[in-house]
Structures are given as structure tokens and as C-alpha cells.
Backbone and ligand atoms as CSV (ligand in chain L), in Angstrom:
chain,resi,resn,atom,element,x,y,z
A,1,MET,N,N,45.074,-39.637,20.516
A,1,MET,CA,C,45.712,-38.641,19.648
A,1,MET,C,C,44.774,-38.219,18.534
A,2,PHE,N,N,44.243,-39.241,17.824
A,2,PHE,CA,C,43.335,-38.936,16.706
A,2,PHE,C,C,42.116,-38.176,17.200
A,3,LYS,N,N,41.596,-38.609,18.367
A,3,LYS,CA,C,40.408,-37.956,18.909
A,3,LYS,C,C,40.699,-36.496,19.233
A,4,ARG,N,N,41.943,-36.260,19.645
A,4,ARG,CA,C,42.322,-34.885,19.966
A,4,ARG,C,C,42.282,-34.006,18.731
A,5,ILE,N,N,42.795,-34.552,17.628
A,5,ILE,CA,C,42.787,-33.773,16.371
A,5,ILE,C,C,41.343,-33.460,15.991
A,6,VAL,N,N,40.489,-34.494,16.139
A,6,VAL,CA,C,39.078,-34.274,15.811
A,6,VAL,C,C,38.503,-33.172,16.692
A,7,ASP,N,N,38.836,-33.207,17.985
A,7,ASP,CA,C,38.347,-32.167,18.892
A,7,ASP,C,C,38.801,-30.783,18.437
A,8,VAL,N,N,40.080,-30.692,18.075
A,8,VAL,CA,C,40.630,-29.392,17.657
A,8,VAL,C,C,39.897,-28.909,16.404
A,9,VAL,N,N,39.708,-29.827,15.458
A,9,VAL,CA,C,39.025,-29.451,14.220
A,9,VAL,C,C,37.606,-28.988,14.544
A,10,GLU,N,N,36.973,-29.693,15.458
A,10,GLU,CA,C,35.608,-29.305,15.830
A,10,GLU,C,C,35.575,-27.895,16.404
A,11,VAL,N,N,36.520,-27.596,17.292
A,11,VAL,CA,C,36.568,-26.269,17.908
A,11,VAL,C,C,36.815,-25.211,16.841
A,12,VAL,N,N,37.749,-25.513,15.936
A,12,VAL,CA,C,38.050,-24.534,14.884
A,12,VAL,C,C,36.815,-24.318,14.007
A,13,ALA,N,N,36.147,-25.420,13.667
A,13,ALA,CA,C,34.959,-25.298,12.820
A,13,ALA,C,C,33.876,-24.478,13.513
A,14,ALA,N,N,33.697,-24.756,14.818
A,14,ALA,CA,C,32.681,-24.008,15.562
A,14,ALA,C,C,33.047,-22.533,15.608
A,15,ALA,N,N,34.338,-22.247,15.825
A,15,ALA,CA,C,34.780,-20.850,15.881
A,15,ALA,C,C,34.537,-20.172,14.538
A,16,CYS,N,N,34.843,-20.886,13.442
A,16,CYS,CA,C,34.629,-20.324,12.111
A,16,CYS,C,C,33.151,-20.020,11.898
A,17,ALA,N,N,32.307,-20.944,12.344
A,17,ALA,CA,C,30.870,-20.745,12.168
A,17,ALA,C,C,30.422,-19.501,12.916
A,18,VAL,N,N,30.927,-19.361,14.163
A,18,VAL,CA,C,30.551,-18.182,14.952
A,18,VAL,C,C,31.019,-16.908,14.256
A,19,ILE,N,N,32.279,-16.928,13.789
A,19,ILE,CA,C,32.821,-15.736,13.117
A,19,ILE,C,C,32.007,-15.432,11.859
A,20,PHE,N,N,31.652,-16.496,11.137
A,20,PHE,CA,C,30.878,-16.324,9.910
A,20,PHE,C,C,29.544,-15.634,10.214
A,21,VAL,N,N,28.868,-16.142,11.253
A,21,VAL,CA,C,27.558,-15.564,11.609
A,21,VAL,C,C,27.732,-14.115,12.051
A,22,VAL,N,N,28.788,-13.896,12.886
A,22,VAL,CA,C,29.020,-12.526,13.355
A,22,VAL,C,C,29.258,-11.600,12.159
A,23,LEU,N,N,30.094,-12.074,11.214
A,23,LEU,CA,C,30.382,-11.251,10.034
A,23,LEU,C,C,29.110,-10.981,9.238
A,24,LEU,N,N,28.256,-12.007,9.147
A,24,LEU,CA,C,26.990,-11.828,8.423
A,24,LEU,C,C,26.205,-10.665,8.999
A,25,PHE,N,N,26.149,-10.640,10.341
A,25,PHE,CA,C,25.355,-9.588,10.974
A,25,PHE,C,C,26.031,-8.230,10.866
A,26,ILE,N,N,27.371,-8.252,10.905
A,26,ILE,CA,C,28.083,-6.973,10.780
A,26,ILE,C,C,27.916,-6.433,9.367
A,27,GLU,N,N,27.946,-7.345,8.388
A,27,GLU,CA,C,27.874,-6.907,6.999
A,27,GLU,C,C,26.468,-6.492,6.603
A,28,LYS,N,N,25.458,-7.038,7.280
A,28,LYS,CA,C,24.091,-6.876,6.794
A,28,LYS,C,C,23.581,-5.426,6.745
A,29,PRO,N,N,23.679,-4.667,7.837
A,29,PRO,CA,C,23.053,-3.328,7.799
A,29,PRO,C,C,23.433,-2.485,6.591
A,30,PRO,N,N,24.748,-2.301,6.289
A,30,PRO,CA,C,25.049,-1.479,5.118
A,30,PRO,C,C,24.537,-2.117,3.830
A,31,GLY,N,N,24.597,-3.473,3.785
A,31,GLY,CA,C,24.158,-4.156,2.562
A,31,GLY,C,C,22.677,-3.985,2.312
A,32,THR,N,N,21.857,-4.017,3.383
A,32,THR,CA,C,20.419,-3.903,3.183
A,32,THR,C,C,19.990,-2.445,3.108
A,33,LYS,N,N,20.798,-1.587,3.727
A,33,LYS,CA,C,20.402,-0.180,3.731
A,33,LYS,C,C,20.526,0.436,2.348
A,34,ALA,N,N,21.567,0.051,1.636
A,34,ALA,CA,C,21.817,0.690,0.341
A,34,ALA,C,C,20.625,0.581,-0.613
A,35,PRO,N,N,20.104,-0.628,-0.878
A,35,PRO,CA,C,18.948,-0.697,-1.789
A,35,PRO,C,C,17.709,-0.049,-1.208
A,36,ALA,N,N,17.543,-0.149,0.144
A,36,ALA,CA,C,16.372,0.459,0.752
A,36,ALA,C,C,16.401,1.967,0.552
A,37,ALA,N,N,17.596,2.554,0.714
A,37,ALA,CA,C,17.704,4.002,0.531
A,37,ALA,C,C,17.390,4.361,-0.913
A,38,GLY,N,N,17.839,3.495,-1.827
A,38,GLY,CA,C,17.565,3.766,-3.234
A,38,GLY,C,C,16.087,3.667,-3.535
A,39,ALA,N,N,15.410,2.677,-2.903
A,39,ALA,CA,C,13.996,2.460,-3.201
A,39,ALA,C,C,13.122,3.546,-2.586
A,40,SER,N,N,13.615,4.176,-1.519
A,40,SER,CA,C,12.770,5.138,-0.826
A,40,SER,C,C,12.808,6.523,-1.467
A,41,THR,N,N,13.553,6.675,-2.551
A,41,THR,CA,C,13.522,7.975,-3.222
A,41,THR,C,C,12.114,8.191,-3.755
A,42,PRO,N,N,11.528,9.338,-3.448
A,42,PRO,CA,C,10.127,9.556,-3.828
A,42,PRO,C,C,9.918,9.450,-5.333
A,43,GLN,N,N,8.932,8.667,-5.681
A,43,GLN,CA,C,8.600,8.533,-7.098
A,43,GLN,C,C,7.205,9.100,-7.305
A,44,VAL,N,N,7.148,10.337,-7.585
A,44,VAL,CA,C,5.858,10.971,-7.803
A,44,VAL,C,C,5.781,11.365,-9.266
A,45,THR,N,N,5.081,10.566,-10.017
A,45,THR,CA,C,4.901,10.908,-11.421
A,45,THR,C,C,3.457,11.297,-11.633
A,46,VAL,N,N,3.243,12.555,-11.788
A,46,VAL,CA,C,1.894,13.054,-12.026
A,46,VAL,C,C,1.792,13.383,-13.508
A,47,GLU,N,N,0.954,12.640,-14.179
A,47,GLU,CA,C,0.807,12.886,-15.608
A,47,GLU,C,C,-0.393,13.777,-15.857
A,48,THR,N,N,-0.122,14.905,-16.383
A,48,THR,CA,C,-1.207,15.810,-16.730
A,48,THR,C,C,-1.019,16.206,-18.194
A,49,GLY,N,N,-2.023,16.748,-18.758
A,49,GLY,CA,C,-1.877,17.243,-20.116
A,49,GLY,C,C,-2.411,16.293,-21.162
A,50,THR,N,N,-2.476,14.982,-20.871
A,50,THR,CA,C,-3.006,14.057,-21.864
A,50,THR,C,C,-4.531,13.962,-21.755
A,51,GLY,N,N,-5.010,13.880,-20.509
A,51,GLY,CA,C,-6.444,13.736,-20.310
A,51,GLY,C,C,-7.205,15.027,-20.548
A,52,GLY,N,N,-6.587,16.130,-20.242
A,52,GLY,CA,C,-7.227,17.423,-20.450
A,52,GLY,C,C,-8.107,17.805,-19.287
A,53,SER,N,N,-9.104,16.980,-18.958
A,53,SER,CA,C,-10.051,17.366,-17.921
A,53,SER,C,C,-9.529,17.075,-16.516
A,54,ALA,N,N,-8.525,16.197,-16.414
A,54,ALA,CA,C,-8.013,15.837,-15.093
A,54,ALA,C,C,-7.353,17.034,-14.428
A,55,GLU,N,N,-7.747,17.291,-13.190
A,55,GLU,CA,C,-7.159,18.415,-12.500
A,55,GLU,C,C,-5.826,17.985,-11.920
A,56,ALA,N,N,-4.864,18.877,-11.946
A,56,ALA,CA,C,-3.537,18.562,-11.426
A,56,ALA,C,C,-3.581,18.598,-9.910
A,57,THR,N,N,-3.269,17.468,-9.281
A,57,THR,CA,C,-3.306,17.409,-7.832
A,57,THR,C,C,-1.914,17.093,-7.320
A,58,VAL,N,N,-1.594,17.634,-6.159
A,58,VAL,CA,C,-0.241,17.505,-5.634
A,58,VAL,C,C,0.037,16.116,-5.062
A,59,PRO,N,N,-0.901,15.503,-4.274
A,59,PRO,CA,C,-0.576,14.200,-3.700
A,59,PRO,C,C,-0.348,13.136,-4.760
A,60,ALA,N,N,0.500,12.143,-4.418
A,60,ALA,CA,C,0.829,11.093,-5.377
A,60,ALA,C,C,-0.429,10.328,-5.745
A,61,ILE,N,N,-1.311,10.069,-4.773
A,61,ILE,CA,C,-2.557,9.378,-5.057
A,61,ILE,C,C,-3.701,10.343,-4.800
A,62,SER,N,N,-4.490,10.584,-5.830
A,62,SER,CA,C,-5.621,11.487,-5.690
A,62,SER,C,C,-6.885,10.673,-5.544
A,63,GLY,N,N,-7.543,10.810,-4.382
A,63,GLY,CA,C,-8.789,10.101,-4.157
A,63,GLY,C,C,-9.831,10.474,-5.194
A,64,ALA,N,N,-9.830,11.737,-5.605
A,64,ALA,CA,C,-10.797,12.196,-6.591
A,64,ALA,C,C,-10.569,11.499,-7.929
A,65,ALA,N,N,-9.301,11.324,-8.292
A,65,ALA,CA,C,-8.992,10.668,-9.561
A,65,ALA,C,C,-9.356,9.188,-9.499
A,66,VAL,N,N,-9.057,8.550,-8.359
A,66,VAL,CA,C,-9.427,7.142,-8.199
A,66,VAL,C,C,-10.943,7.013,-8.287
A,67,TYR,N,N,-11.641,7.939,-7.649
A,67,TYR,CA,C,-13.103,7.910,-7.684
A,67,TYR,C,C,-13.614,8.068,-9.110
A,68,ALA,N,N,-13.086,9.057,-9.816
A,68,ALA,CA,C,-13.584,9.364,-11.159
A,68,ALA,C,C,-13.437,8.162,-12.086
A,69,SER,N,N,-12.343,7.410,-11.955
A,69,SER,CA,C,-12.129,6.334,-12.905
A,69,SER,C,C,-12.650,4.984,-12.413
A,70,ASN,N,N,-13.028,4.862,-11.134
A,70,ASN,CA,C,-13.470,3.553,-10.640
A,70,ASN,C,C,-14.880,3.535,-10.056
A,71,CYS,N,N,-15.356,4.640,-9.573
A,71,CYS,CA,C,-16.598,4.638,-8.804
A,71,CYS,C,C,-17.692,5.488,-9.451
A,72,ALA,N,N,-17.286,6.525,-10.198
A,72,ALA,CA,C,-18.253,7.507,-10.689
A,72,ALA,C,C,-19.317,6.871,-11.581
A,73,GLN,N,N,-18.949,5.846,-12.346
A,73,GLN,CA,C,-19.922,5.260,-13.278
A,73,GLN,C,C,-21.113,4.647,-12.544
A,74,CYS,N,N,-20.939,4.261,-11.296
A,74,CYS,CA,C,-22.056,3.687,-10.534
A,74,CYS,C,C,-22.603,4.647,-9.479
A,75,HIS,N,N,-21.718,5.388,-8.844
A,75,HIS,CA,C,-22.174,6.230,-7.728
A,75,HIS,C,C,-22.396,7.680,-8.149
A,76,GLY,N,N,-22.178,7.975,-9.436
A,76,GLY,CA,C,-22.386,9.334,-9.925
A,76,GLY,C,C,-21.129,10.166,-9.816
A,77,ALA,N,N,-20.950,11.077,-10.763
A,77,ALA,CA,C,-19.739,11.901,-10.812
A,77,ALA,C,C,-19.557,12.689,-9.521
A,78,ASP,N,N,-20.678,13.125,-8.921
A,78,ASP,CA,C,-20.584,13.889,-7.680
A,78,ASP,C,C,-20.976,13.042,-6.468
A,79,ALA,N,N,-21.004,11.714,-6.663
A,79,ALA,CA,C,-21.278,10.759,-5.581
A,79,ALA,C,C,-22.673,10.927,-4.985
A,80,THR,N,N,-23.608,11.440,-5.805
A,80,THR,CA,C,-24.974,11.581,-5.296
A,80,THR,C,C,-25.834,10.377,-5.671
A,81,GLY,N,N,-25.220,9.364,-6.263
A,81,GLY,CA,C,-25.947,8.127,-6.518
A,81,GLY,C,C,-26.240,7.899,-7.983
A,82,GLY,N,N,-26.483,6.629,-8.312
A,82,GLY,CA,C,-26.777,6.198,-9.676
A,82,GLY,C,C,-27.207,4.760,-9.563
A,83,ILE,N,N,-26.422,3.862,-10.175
A,83,ILE,CA,C,-26.650,2.427,-9.982
A,83,ILE,C,C,-26.389,2.094,-8.508
A,84,GLY,N,N,-25.341,2.692,-7.987
A,84,GLY,CA,C,-25.002,2.517,-6.576
A,84,GLY,C,C,-25.593,3.656,-5.750
A,85,PRO,N,N,-25.685,3.479,-4.456
A,85,PRO,CA,C,-26.301,4.507,-3.608
A,85,PRO,C,C,-25.454,5.765,-3.509
A,86,ARG,N,N,-26.117,6.826,-3.053
A,86,ARG,CA,C,-25.421,8.080,-2.770
A,86,ARG,C,C,-24.335,7.835,-1.726
A,87,LEU,N,N,-23.174,8.439,-1.950
A,87,LEU,CA,C,-22.089,8.337,-0.973
A,87,LEU,C,C,-21.842,9.681,-0.293
A,88,ALA,N,N,-21.988,10.762,-1.060
A,88,ALA,CA,C,-21.678,12.094,-0.522
A,88,ALA,C,C,-22.532,12.401,0.700
A,89,GLY,N,N,-21.889,12.725,1.784
A,89,GLY,CA,C,-22.592,13.100,3.001
A,89,GLY,C,C,-23.221,11.933,3.745
A,90,VAL,N,N,-23.177,10.742,3.143
A,90,VAL,CA,C,-23.853,9.583,3.730
A,90,VAL,C,C,-22.855,8.644,4.415
A,91,VAL,N,N,-21.696,8.497,3.788
A,91,VAL,CA,C,-20.773,7.455,4.257
A,91,VAL,C,C,-20.240,7.707,5.665
A,92,THR,N,N,-20.084,8.974,6.035
A,92,THR,CA,C,-19.575,9.213,7.385
A,92,THR,C,C,-20.583,8.754,8.426
A,93,LYS,N,N,-21.902,8.806,8.060
A,93,LYS,CA,C,-22.926,8.333,8.990
A,93,LYS,C,C,-23.074,6.821,8.899
A,94,ALA,N,N,-23.034,6.281,7.667
A,94,ALA,CA,C,-23.177,4.838,7.488
A,94,ALA,C,C,-21.975,4.088,8.062
A,95,PHE,N,N,-20.800,4.737,8.010
A,95,PHE,CA,C,-19.574,4.087,8.479
A,95,PHE,C,C,-18.846,5.022,9.444
A,96,PRO,N,N,-19.327,5.080,10.690
A,96,PRO,CA,C,-18.621,5.923,11.664
A,96,PRO,C,C,-17.150,5.522,11.775
A,97,ASP,N,N,-16.898,4.231,11.628
A,97,ASP,CA,C,-15.525,3.732,11.647
A,97,ASP,C,C,-15.048,3.610,10.202
A,98,LYS,N,N,-14.075,4.449,9.852
A,98,LYS,CA,C,-13.583,4.480,8.474
A,98,LYS,C,C,-13.065,3.118,8.023
A,99,ARG,N,N,-12.551,2.340,8.971
A,99,ARG,CA,C,-11.977,1.033,8.593
A,99,ARG,C,C,-13.040,0.113,8.020
A,100,VAL,N,N,-14.264,0.265,8.500
A,100,VAL,CA,C,-15.350,-0.579,7.972
A,100,VAL,C,C,-15.628,-0.211,6.514
A,101,GLN,N,N,-15.607,1.080,6.226
A,101,GLN,CA,C,-15.837,1.519,4.852
A,101,GLN,C,C,-14.713,1.018,3.934
A,102,ILE,N,N,-13.498,1.026,4.451
A,102,ILE,CA,C,-12.364,0.522,3.669
A,102,ILE,C,C,-12.575,-0.958,3.356
A,103,ILE,N,N,-13.098,-1.710,4.335
A,103,ILE,CA,C,-13.351,-3.139,4.112
A,103,ILE,C,C,-14.447,-3.320,3.063
A,104,VAL,N,N,-15.500,-2.477,3.135
A,104,VAL,CA,C,-16.596,-2.573,2.159
A,104,VAL,C,C,-16.064,-2.354,0.745
A,105,VAL,N,N,-15.236,-1.339,0.572
A,105,VAL,CA,C,-14.711,-1.036,-0.761
A,105,VAL,C,C,-13.718,-2.126,-1.200
A,106,THR,N,N,-12.959,-2.661,-0.257
A,106,THR,CA,C,-11.964,-3.678,-0.602
A,106,THR,C,C,-12.638,-4.997,-0.971
A,107,GLN,N,N,-13.665,-5.394,-0.185
A,107,GLN,CA,C,-14.259,-6.720,-0.378
A,107,GLN,C,C,-15.577,-6.684,-1.124
A,108,GLY,N,N,-16.182,-5.516,-1.243
A,108,GLY,CA,C,-17.466,-5.411,-1.919
A,108,GLY,C,C,-18.600,-5.899,-1.041
A,109,THR,N,N,-19.823,-5.519,-1.435
A,109,THR,CA,C,-21.011,-6.024,-0.737
A,109,THR,C,C,-22.108,-6.150,-1.767
A,110,GLY,N,N,-22.768,-7.251,-1.830
A,110,GLY,CA,C,-23.881,-7.404,-2.755
A,110,GLY,C,C,-23.511,-6.985,-4.163
A,111,ALA,N,N,-24.157,-5.929,-4.685
A,111,ALA,CA,C,-23.910,-5.471,-6.047
A,111,ALA,C,C,-22.668,-4.584,-6.139
A,112,MET,N,N,-22.124,-4.225,-5.025
A,112,MET,CA,C,-20.917,-3.383,-4.999
A,112,MET,C,C,-19.702,-4.271,-5.224
A,113,PRO,N,N,-18.976,-4.046,-6.348
A,113,PRO,CA,C,-17.847,-4.943,-6.652
A,113,PRO,C,C,-16.674,-4.734,-5.688
A,114,PRO,N,N,-15.897,-5.789,-5.433
A,114,PRO,CA,C,-14.709,-5.638,-4.585
A,114,PRO,C,C,-13.568,-4.972,-5.365
A,115,PHE,N,N,-12.861,-4.060,-4.698
A,115,PHE,CA,C,-11.769,-3.364,-5.384
A,115,PHE,C,C,-10.397,-3.776,-4.870
A,116,GLY,N,N,-10.380,-4.760,-3.953
A,116,GLY,CA,C,-9.102,-5.191,-3.394
A,116,GLY,C,C,-8.105,-5.639,-4.435
A,117,GLY,N,N,-8.585,-6.255,-5.513
A,117,GLY,CA,C,-7.671,-6.734,-6.540
A,117,GLY,C,C,-7.330,-5.691,-7.588
A,118,ARG,N,N,-8.097,-4.603,-7.629
A,118,ARG,CA,C,-7.877,-3.613,-8.684
A,118,ARG,C,C,-7.186,-2.364,-8.196
A,119,LEU,N,N,-7.372,-2.039,-6.923
A,119,LEU,CA,C,-6.753,-0.837,-6.372
A,119,LEU,C,C,-5.823,-1.231,-5.239
A,120,SER,N,N,-4.776,-0.441,-5.060
A,120,SER,CA,C,-3.873,-0.695,-3.940
A,120,SER,C,C,-4.546,-0.223,-2.650
A,121,ALA,N,N,-4.005,-0.674,-1.533
A,121,ALA,CA,C,-4.557,-0.262,-0.234
A,121,ALA,C,C,-4.515,1.256,-0.100
A,122,ALA,N,N,-3.447,1.866,-0.619
A,122,ALA,CA,C,-3.315,3.327,-0.525
A,122,ALA,C,C,-4.377,4.008,-1.385
A,123,GLU,N,N,-4.657,3.435,-2.551
A,123,GLU,CA,C,-5.676,4.028,-3.427
A,123,GLU,C,C,-7.055,3.908,-2.791
A,124,ILE,N,N,-7.339,2.755,-2.175
A,124,ILE,CA,C,-8.632,2.571,-1.521
A,124,ILE,C,C,-8.775,3.546,-0.367
A,125,LYS,N,N,-7.713,3.708,0.412
A,125,LYS,CA,C,-7.764,4.660,1.517
A,125,LYS,C,C,-7.996,6.077,0.975
A,126,ALA,N,N,-7.337,6.413,-0.122
A,126,ALA,CA,C,-7.473,7.759,-0.700
A,126,ALA,C,C,-8.899,7.997,-1.180
A,127,VAL,N,N,-9.498,6.980,-1.836
A,127,VAL,CA,C,-10.840,7.185,-2.380
A,127,VAL,C,C,-11.870,7.199,-1.250
A,128,VAL,N,N,-11.617,6.422,-0.199
A,128,VAL,CA,C,-12.518,6.450,0.962
A,128,VAL,C,C,-12.446,7.823,1.633
A,129,ASP,N,N,-11.230,8.335,1.804
A,129,ASP,CA,C,-11.084,9.683,2.385
A,129,ASP,C,C,-11.815,10.708,1.514
A,130,TYR,N,N,-11.702,10.528,0.194
A,130,TYR,CA,C,-12.349,11.478,-0.724
A,130,TYR,C,C,-13.869,11.441,-0.550
A,131,THR,N,N,-14.457,10.230,-0.524
A,131,THR,CA,C,-15.918,10.169,-0.410
A,131,THR,C,C,-16.374,10.685,0.957
A,132,ARG,N,N,-15.549,10.505,1.969
A,132,ARG,CA,C,-15.929,11.016,3.300
A,132,ARG,C,C,-15.826,12.533,3.371
A,133,SER,N,N,-15.056,13.118,2.458
A,133,SER,CA,C,-14.892,14.584,2.478
A,133,SER,C,C,-16.042,15.274,1.765
A,134,LEU,N,N,-16.851,14.526,0.990
A,134,LEU,CA,C,-17.944,15.135,0.220
A,134,LEU,C,C,-19.129,15.422,1.119
A,135,LYS,N,N,-19.798,16.513,0.804
A,135,LYS,CA,C,-20.963,16.875,1.632
A,135,LYS,C,C,-22.260,16.523,0.908
L,1,HEC,C1,C,-20.585,-1.609,-10.661
L,1,HEC,C2,C,-21.103,-0.492,-9.949
L,1,HEC,C3,C,-20.297,0.040,-8.778
L,1,HEC,C4,C,-19.013,0.507,-8.772
L,1,HEC,C5,C,-18.044,0.584,-9.941
L,1,HEC,C6,C,-18.739,0.950,-7.427
L,1,HEC,N1,N,-19.817,0.724,-6.626
L,1,HEC,FE1,FE,-19.970,1.117,-4.650
L,1,HEC,N2,N,-21.789,0.252,-4.613
L,1,HEC,C7,C,-22.485,-0.210,-5.704
L,1,HEC,C8,C,-23.764,-0.737,-5.277
L,1,HEC,C9,C,-24.816,-1.340,-6.177
L,1,HEC,C10,C,-23.793,-0.590,-3.871
L,1,HEC,C11,C,-24.902,-1.038,-2.916
L,1,HEC,C12,C,-24.512,-2.449,-2.507
L,1,HEC,C13,C,-25.469,-3.065,-1.547
L,1,HEC,O1,O,-26.332,-2.370,-1.012
L,1,HEC,O2,O,-25.303,-4.279,-1.340
L,1,HEC,C14,C,-22.557,0.048,-3.491
L,1,HEC,C15,C,-22.217,0.381,-2.191
L,1,HEC,C16,C,-21.112,1.115,-1.838
L,1,HEC,C17,C,-20.818,1.551,-0.508
L,1,HEC,C18,C,-21.677,1.314,0.714
L,1,HEC,C19,C,-22.647,2.454,0.791
L,1,HEC,C20,C,-23.574,2.316,1.969
L,1,HEC,O3,O,-24.062,3.371,2.430
L,1,HEC,O4,O,-23.822,1.191,2.418
L,1,HEC,C21,C,-19.637,2.237,-0.552
L,1,HEC,C22,C,-18.896,2.916,0.591
L,1,HEC,C23,C,-19.203,2.220,-1.930
L,1,HEC,N3,N,-20.114,1.523,-2.675
L,1,HEC,C24,C,-18.041,2.818,-2.376
L,1,HEC,C25,C,-17.560,2.663,-3.663
L,1,HEC,C26,C,-16.264,3.140,-4.078
L,1,HEC,C27,C,-15.303,3.915,-3.225
L,1,HEC,C28,C,-16.112,2.762,-5.371
L,1,HEC,C29,C,-14.920,2.972,-6.257
L,1,HEC,C30,C,-13.658,2.458,-5.781
L,1,HEC,C31,C,-17.328,2.059,-5.779
L,1,HEC,N4,N,-18.166,2.011,-4.707
L,1,HEC,C32,C,-17.542,1.519,-7.022
L,1,HEC,C33,C,-22.056,-0.201,-7.011
L,1,HEC,C34,C,-20.790,0.168,-7.423
């Protein structure tokens, strides 16, 4: 008799656990979607007017702006070289595979400092695209 009660309780507990898990999965999509939808609202804050010389660019991340504030002091304002080598017109030949150039900028090489800790992956990609666009 006692064992039977235990069996019944076990079955009920197992059923509750199953229902609980099922409810968790049913509840999850709307619960996780709400904050995700909120977070995905575009946040494009382009600040112009304070710097004066900065050109207003439409994309959220401007490779030219990243270059001007992080790379120009070594590679030259027009990327024709300085402390660091010329990049304009050179990088597409030096790095046929853009991913290699992204790794160089992220991890640095020799005297070239690593930017992985200072720039986001998107910023590094933007500045690499910018230097590859220069002739
Ligand atoms: C402190 C100076 C300095 C800064 C700042 C700097 N670089 Fe460099 N960079 C160098 C030097 C020096 C080299 C050459 C390194 C070597 O030959 O080992 C180099 C090499 C490179 C190369 C490889 C060029 C080649 O043909 O091999 C790339 C690409 C590059 N830099 C991109 C950038 C980008 C993009 C930024 C900005 C995010 C940047 N660098 C910022 C000094 C700098």
C-alpha cells in the first residue's frame, strides 16, 4: 500500500516536471523576443558639430574616422606612410585575403600595435575596408 502511494507520488512528480519543462519552452520565445526586439532598435548616434573638421558620414561606423583617430599618426593622414608603412594602394596587394589584414590590425605585428583591445571587430573591419579603398 505504502509503496503504491510512493509510486503515485513519483508519477505525479514526473508529470509535473514534464509540464514544467514544457511550460518553460512555451513561455520562452515571447519572453526572450521582447528584450531582443528592444535591443535591435537601431542606435545610430552620429555626433557632428563639435569636432568641426569631421565629415558627416552616414554609416554608423566610419572607417575614415576610425583611421583618422587611430592610424593616421603613424601611417599618415592619407595613408601614404610615416612611422608605419604606406597603406594606400599597398594593402590590397600585401593582403589579397582581407581576413589576414584584419588579423594584422587586430593582433599587431612587430612595431604595429594590436588594436583588438581598443577597437571593436566592426571598427577594425571598417578601417580595413577604408584602407583597402585608398589608391
Ligand atoms: C604606433 C604607430 C602605429 C599605429 C598607431 C598604427 N600602425 Fe599600422 N603599422 C605600424 C608599423 C611600424 C607597421 C610595420 C610593422 C612591421 O613591419 O612589423 C605597421 C603595419 C601595418 C600594416 C601592415 C602593412 C604591410 O604592408 O605589411 C597594416 C595593414 C597596418 N599597419 C594597419 C594599421 C591600421 C588600420 C591602424 C589603425 C587602426 C594602424 N595600422 C595603426 C605602426 C602603426
